[in-house]
N, C-alpha and C positions, 0 to 999 in steps of 0.2 A: 504494500500500500504506500502511495506517495506521501512523503512527509512535507508539511507546510509550515507557515509561520506559527501556527498553533503549537506544533511540535517544538519549535525553537523556544517558545515561551515556557513550555513544560520542561524540556530537557536541558536548556541552556540558561535562560533567564532565572527561573525559579531555583535552579541548582547553583546559582551564583557564578556561572562560567562565562557570562557575556563579556567580551573584550571591549565593547563599545567601539568597534573598528569602523562601523558605518557601512559595511559592504552590502548588507541586505537592503538598507534604505536607498543607497545609491543606485543599485541595479533597478529597484522598483521605480525610482524616479526617472531613470534614464530611458526606460521604455514607456514612460508616461502612464503607468498604472497609478502611481501615487497612492497606493493603498497603505504605505508605511511612512512613518516620520520618526524624527528623533527628538527627545526632550532636551532640556537645557543641560543635562549631564551626559548626553550621548547615548541614552538608552532608547532602543527602537521600540515603537508601539504602533498599533493600528491607527492610522490617520482616518481611513475610511474603509471599513471592513467589506463594504459592498463592492469596492473596486478590486478586491483580491480575486484572481481567477484560479488560485491554488496551483500555480505552476510548479511550486516546490523548489525553485532555483535559489530562493533566499536561504533555505535550509541547506542546500547542497554547498553553497559557497561559504558558509560560516566556518571559520577555522576550528571551532570547537566540536563540530560534528564528525570531523575526520573523513568525510566523504571526499573522493577524488585524491586522497593522499598518494596512492600509488601512481596515478597519472602525473601529478605535479613532480613527484620524485623522478619519474622517468624523463620528463621534459627537462628537468634541471640536471640530469645525470647525477643525481644525489648519491652520495656514498658515505659510509661510516667514517668518523663519528660525528662530523659537523657539516656534512654536505660537501659538494664539489668545491675544491680549492685549486686555483692555478698558482697563486702566489700570496705570501704574506709580506707586508711592508709597513714601515713607519714613516710618515711624512708630515709636512705642514705647508701652509700657504706661503708663497713668496711675499705677498702683499702684507705689510705690517698692519694696515687698517683692517683687512679681513681677519688676520690673526687675533686682533684685539676684539673685534665684534663677534667672531665665531666661537663655537665650543671647541675645546682642545686646540688643535692646530688650524682650525678653520678650513679643513680640507673639503668638506661637502660644499660649503659656500663657494670656495674657489673653483671647484669643478663645475658647479651650476652656472656661475658667472661666466666662465670660459665657454661653456656650451651655448649660452645666449650670445656672447660676443662673436662667436664663429658661426652663428646661424644654424647650429645643430639641433636646437630644440625651439619650440614655439612657446612653451610654458613649463612650469614646474609646480607640482603639488607639494606644498610645504606647510608648516604651521607658523602663524603670525602672532607675535606677542601683542597683547592689548592690555589695558588697565585691568581686565578681568582674567588675564592669563592667556594661554595659547589657544588659538582657534584655527580651523582649517582655512587654507588660503591657496588660490591659484595665482601664482606669480607670473607676470607676463613681461618682465623686464629685469635687467641686471640690478637696477635700483631696488626693485621690490624684493629681490633675493637678499640683498644686503640688509634691507629693513627687517627681514624675517630672521636674521642670523642670531645665534647665541641663545643663552638662557636669560629670560627677563621676568621680573616680578613687579606687580603693580600694588600700590597701597590701597586702592579701592577694592573692597570685598566683592561688590557687584552681585548680580543675580546668579552668575554661574558658579561663583566660589572656586573657579579654576586656579586662582592664584595661590590657593592653599594646597594644591596638588603638585606632584613632581612634574616639572614644566616641560619635559620632553614630549609628553603625550598630548595628542589631540586627535579627534576622529577624522583624520586627514582624508580618508577616502570620500568623505561627504563632499569635499570640494570639487570632486568630479562632476557633481550635478550642475556646476556652472557651465559645463560644456554645451548644454542645450542652448544657452544664450550666445556663446562664442565658441563655435566648433574649432577644435585643434586636433591634429593627428600626430604630433611629435612632442609628447610630454615626458618629462622625468618625474618620477614619484619617489618621495622620501618618506619612509615610514618605519614603524616598529615591525618585529617579526610576524605578529599576528596579522598586521595589515598587508604585508608583502604576501603572506600565505593566501589571503583572500583575493588579492589581485591575480595571483598565479592560478587560482581556481577559476576565476572569471575568464582568464585567457585560455585555459584548457577547454572551456566550454565555448570559447569564441563569442562571448556575449558583451554587449555594450555596457559601459563605456570603456572597458579594459583595452579595446583595440586601439585606443588613442595613446596608450602608454608604451613608450619605446625603451625606457630605461628605469630599472628599479634600484634605488639606493637604500640599503637597509641599515638600521641603527642597532647596535648592541643593546640588549634590554634585560635587566635583572628584574624588572617589574615596574608597575606604576603605583604611586603611593599617595595616601591620604594624610597630609600633614595637619589637617584640622582634627584628626582623631584624638581623643583624649589620651590615648597611649603615647602620642608624640610628646605630650607635656612631661612625661617621665624622662625622655631623652633630653629635652630642653634643660631640665633640672640637673640631670647627670652631667651634661657637658657644658653647663653654664652659658647658655645663649638663648636668645629669643628669635623665633622664626620671623617675626615682623622686622628684624634687623637684617635678614638675609638678602643679599644682592644677587648672587648666582648660586647654582648648584651644579656640581660636576660629579661624575662617577668614574673612578679608576679602581684601585684595590679597595678603596673606601668611598663612602659618600663624602664629598667635600663641600661644606657649606661655607661660602665666603660672605662675610658680613660687610655692611656698608663702610665700616671702619677699616676694612682690609684684613681683619682677623679671620683666620680659617679654622673651622671645626671639622675634625675627621671622625666619622662614625662608621664602624664596620657594617657592611651590607646586611649580614644576618640579623643585626640588632634592629633593623627597620622592618623585619618581617611582620610584626603585629600591626603595622599601618599600611601594609601592601594590599592592593586591590585583590579581593578573593579570587577573581578569575585567573590571576597570574599563577595561582597554585596549580592550574591545569594547563599550563603552557610549558613545553619542553624545549623551546627554541630560544637560545640566548643570542646567537650571532647572526640572526637573519639569514638562515641557511638557503633560502630560495632567491636571494637578491642577486643582481649582477655584480655589485660590489657592496661589502658590508664595512661599517665604520664604528669606531668607538675609542674611548680613552684607555681601556684596559690594556695593560702591558706597555704603555707608552709613558714617557716622562711628561711633566707639565709643559703644555704648549705644543705637544705632538699628538698625532692621531694614528692609531693602528688601523690598517685597511686589509681586507681579504678580497682579492680579486677572484671571482668565481666563474665567469662566463667569458667567451671570446669577445663579446660585445663590451663587457665591462673592462676587459684588458685593453681594448682599443681606446676606449674613453680615458682610462687611467694613464696609459702611456703617453697619449697626447697631452694630458694635463701635466705630467711630469716634465715634458719638454718645454712647457710654457708657463705654468702657474704654480707648480709644486716643487718642493725640495725634499729629497730623501734623507733620512738619517744616515750619517757617515758611519759605515760599518767599521772603518778603521778606528773610530773612537771607542767602539765596543763591539767586537766581532760576534758576541753572543746575544746581542740585544734583540734581534728579530726572533731567535730561537726562544728566548726568555718570554717575549710577548706571545708567541705561538703557544707555549706551554700553559700560560695563564688562561688563554682563551679555551683551550682544551679542558683544563681543570674546571673552570666555571661552567662551561657547557655541560660537562658530565654531571656536575652537582645539580644543575637545573633539571636535567633529564631524570636523575635519581629521585629528586623531590617530586616531580610530576608522577612518576610511577608509584611512589609511596602514597601520595594524595589520592591517586586514582584507585589504588587498592583499598584505602580506608573508606572512600566513598562507596565502592562496591559492597563492602562489608555492611555499611550503614543501610544501604538499600535492601540487602538480603535480610537483615534483622528486622526491618520495617515491614517486610512482606509476610 
């Protein structure tokens, strides 16, 4: 029997597994069904149940249903333990302005800006900082890419309350709905592993608007966090800081909270587990294993970015960027640096997969006991 959005509500939302990636709503909007919508916190819901024709595609492309997993693995030439990899490297942007505005070494910003400047893309799906936190955004120029760079926090609480959440995440796929008003066919997409997973499922089915995406840039992701949770107050007390004083957040071996005063607070990632989004307990992908290129700060020194080149297309884009807008870490300064970064990524990826398996096992036991 075909599963539909009703099943997503029962199996994903009510189970606390919804990633708020926006894929189901975006597809429904792209084909003008408009049966689904998203609330202010990224949760999908029935906008007009009478418009739903029960096609079931919203269920199929959800990253938590694990449908089409084998298809997208085959398409990506996925292999153990962290997907297909062509090369690991540590780089940073040449432009000091981009390095200052961007996260880590500003590499993603530099690559996107270069793709715009050379006419390789017409737009890029990113997340834009606002006084209420990050929101999905379709950037159509180099200036808009620069405006969206880095981690930003606003003083206004706003209706969304996003400024109290870890600021890398936004339901970026939702920005694809803008394509109805301004069609584009060469888009770069920047997103978390669950969002990349959804895009690849849509591409496997050859459904709109995924046909517009020509490049997927994935972000390392240990999870998304609720810093307004009362449990976070315990960390504020333990580490003697106030979240309202935070200017930026970065993640390497630890969460790095940089205060407006310049002071930095380092908190081990496992200590933030009590304030992590529950759905992240059921995600096993740390390094965006289905992206063309994956990026993150793990394994790299301050001001540098670790990158995993995964596909021939990703390699072409990255090599062009290296010739023009990026600088590689000098291996002669530390011959073991890349190997060290690679080991860290393998270790953290393994830990996330083990946590997923344990959580899945516990959930199955709960279901069996309840029956």
